[in-house]
N, C-alpha and C positions, 0 to 999 in steps of 0.2 A: 504494500500499499504506499502510495506517495504522499500521504497526509491529507490529500484533497478530500473535502466532504462531498459525498455522492448522494444521489437520489436514487433508491432502488425500489422497484415494485415487482412483487411476486404474484403471479396469477396462479390461484389454486393453492394457497399457502398451507392447507391442512391445519396443523395446530401451531405453526410458526416456528418451527425448529430452524429452518434456514434463515429466516428474517433475524431470529435472535442472534444467530452465529455472525451474520453480516453486521449487525449493529455493533457487536463486540470487536470485530476485526477492523471495521471502518468507523472508528470513534467519531461521533458528531454527525454521522450521515444520517439522511432521513430515510426511514424504511416504511413501506406500507404494503399491504397484501389484500388479496380477495379470497373469499372462500364461500361456497354456497351452503356447506353443511353447518348447521347451527351448533351441533355438539363440538366440532373442530374449532369453531369461532370461540366458544366458551372456554375451551381448553387453552387456546392461544392467549386469551385475556387473563385467565387465572394463573397459567404457568409462567407467562413472559410479559404480561401487561400490554399485549398487542391488541389493538382494536381493529379487526379485520373488516372490510367492507364487502359488499355482495359482488361488485363487478369492478373490472379494470377502470382505474382513474384516468379519463382522456382529458381532463382539464389542465394537466401539467406536462412537462417535459421531464423524462426520466434518463438518467445515465446508464441504468442497467435494468432490463426487464427479464424476468425469470419466468419460465413456464416449464415445468418439469412434470411430464406424464400428464398433460391437461388437454393439449390440442385435439386428441382423439376422441374427446368427450364433447367437442364444440359442434353445433349444428353447422355453422359456417366458418370453417377454419381460415379461409382466404380472407374474410372480412376481419376476423380478429388479428391476423397477421398484419394487415393494412393499418389497423388502429395502432398497433404496437409500433410500427414503423413511423407513423405520423407523430406519435408521442416520444420518440427517441431522440435525445440530443444528437447533434451532428457527429460527435465522436462516440456516441454511446453503443453499447452492445446488447444483444439479446442472447441469453443462455436458454436453449430450449432442448428438451428430449422428448422423442416421441418413439412409440414402438413401430419398428419397421420389420414385419414379419410375414408379409404377404407372399414373398419368394418361398419360405418355408412351408406355408400352407399349400402353395401351388405345387411344391415338389413332393407332396404326400408324406411329409415327415422326415425328410432327409436330416442328418445331423442331430438327431435326438428331439425333434420336434414333438411337443404334446400339446394337443389343441386346448385341453382344459387350462394349461398354464397361461395361454395367451388370450383365450376368449373371455370377454366380459360383456354382459348385456348392456353396460353403460358406454361401451366403445362403439361409437357410431361412425367412426372413420378408421379405415385400415390403408396403409401405404406400402408400396415397395419404395426402394431407394430412389430410383429415377423419379417417381411421382413426388415425393417429398422435396427433392431438390428442385423439381420444376415449379412446385407450389411456392418455395421461397423465392425463386426467380420471378414468378409472376407477381409476387408482392414487393418486389424491389428490395430484396434482402440478399446479400452476398454472404456465402460461407467463408468465415475466416478459419475456422477448425472444425474438424469432423472426427469424432471418436465412436468407433463401433466395438470397442474391445471392453468397455466397462458399462454394464447394464444397458443394453440396447444402443440406440443411436443418439448421440448428444452433439449438438452443434453450437458454436459460437457464431453469431450473425452480425452483420452491420449493414447500414443503408448501402444500397448498391443501385445499379440500373434495373429498370423493369425489364423482364424477359417475357418469355412465353413458355407455356406448359408443352412439354415434349408429347408428341402423339405416341400412345402406348399401343404395342401390337396386340391384336386380338388373341383369344385363347387358341383358336385353330392354328395361328401362326406360331405361337409359342410351342404348341405340341409337336409341330413339324421340325423344330430345331433339334 
């Protein structure tokens, strides 16, 4: 840490563990988070004194926006990403992690795939790697770093140029490969 006070927003904060850690690592920084689950909100308040809000705060600019395993629950993930981009400072970053397991499902369980481990009735989006990268590009977000070795796929993003979503090949074409 360079001593600069930062503004950090976490989307889907659960009970606030990450925000509490950031608050101690970046002394004096402003931290805020959102959470839909009332139980988690109450825990965040009683455990760490954090007052979580219902939704992402679009009224401010943020130096860092964190979304860890949340985007797959969003009805319109592209609109969410666009709002994060709009509220990011010019040199800000987005730390985001999403499950990218469609290839494993398509490959009928290669490499130890267990459907029950990945399936959740609350996951309304499923991606493959090309799709999620295209989604970021469509929303004007550039990948600075990508880690797929530690708990699925995690990305550091910054503002970039707006791109287009790559056309995905059809199921028949993939089966012929």
